[in-house]
N, C-alpha and C positions, 0 to 999 in steps of 0.2 A: 212838292211842296205844296208846287202851287194848284193842284190840280183838287189835290187834296184840302185842302181851302176853300175852294169852289163848289166843292160838292159838301162840304159841310155846312157854309155858308146856307146854300142851298135845301138844304134840310129844314135849317132851322124856317126859312121862309114858309118852307111847305107846311112844319109842323105850327106856328102863328097862324098862316091859314085853315089851317085843315079846326085848329083853336074854334077860328071864328064861322065855322061849316060852311067857308066860302069857297066858290069854284075858283080858279084860273078867274076864267071871265070876270067873276067879282073883283076879287084883289086885283086886276090888271085895268079896270074900269075907276075901281076908286086911287089908286094910284095914279092915273092917267099914260097909265104901259101899253104898251100889244102884248093881248094873249101869248101869242106866240112866244115871244122873249120872258114872259113871267113862264113859261116853262122850262124855256134853256136856264134861265134862272137857277132855276129847283133841280135841275137836274145836273148843275155845277157845267155846264156846256161852255159858262160864257161868265166874262168877268161883269160886275157891274160894279158901273163909275160909281164914286161920293152920290152925285144929285140923285142915282136908282137909289141904289141904297137906303137916302131920308125917304123920297116919295111912297118906298113900301116902307118902310117903319112908320109915319105918318100914316099914311092908309090903314095898319096895321093898330092906327094907338098903340105906337112907342117910342119912346128917345130911340135916334140911328144907335147912341153907346148900347140903348138896350138890345138891339136886336143884335147888334156886335157878341156880347156876352153869350144868347143864344148860341150865337156860332162860335163860340170856345166852348159852350156845354158839349154842343155836339160832340164836338173833334175832342175833348177829354172822355167824354163816355168810351169813343171808337177807340180810343189807346190803353184806354181799359182794357175794354176788350179784346185787344189785339193780347194784350200782356195776360189775360188769360186763358184764352187758347193757348199762346206759348207753351205756359206754365200746365197745360193738363198734359200736351205732346211731351214736353219732356218727363 
């Protein structure tokens, strides 16, 4: 469950970054983070702290709650996709 949550958060960050048409390097610079760490977050390899989440959200022009809501949206979409695939398999 934790891995799934980290993956969904990473996807939400990547989608928000892509919406700005920024590279990971640009987002890292704006959030005062290391570029490789941003990449690890986007791949769901690390669990970012609340401070890091806030840095990312502010850099992306979002409130932290908005970024987390996007994470929940990704998680919901993935769950719906799994249900659809299971229905097809039956």
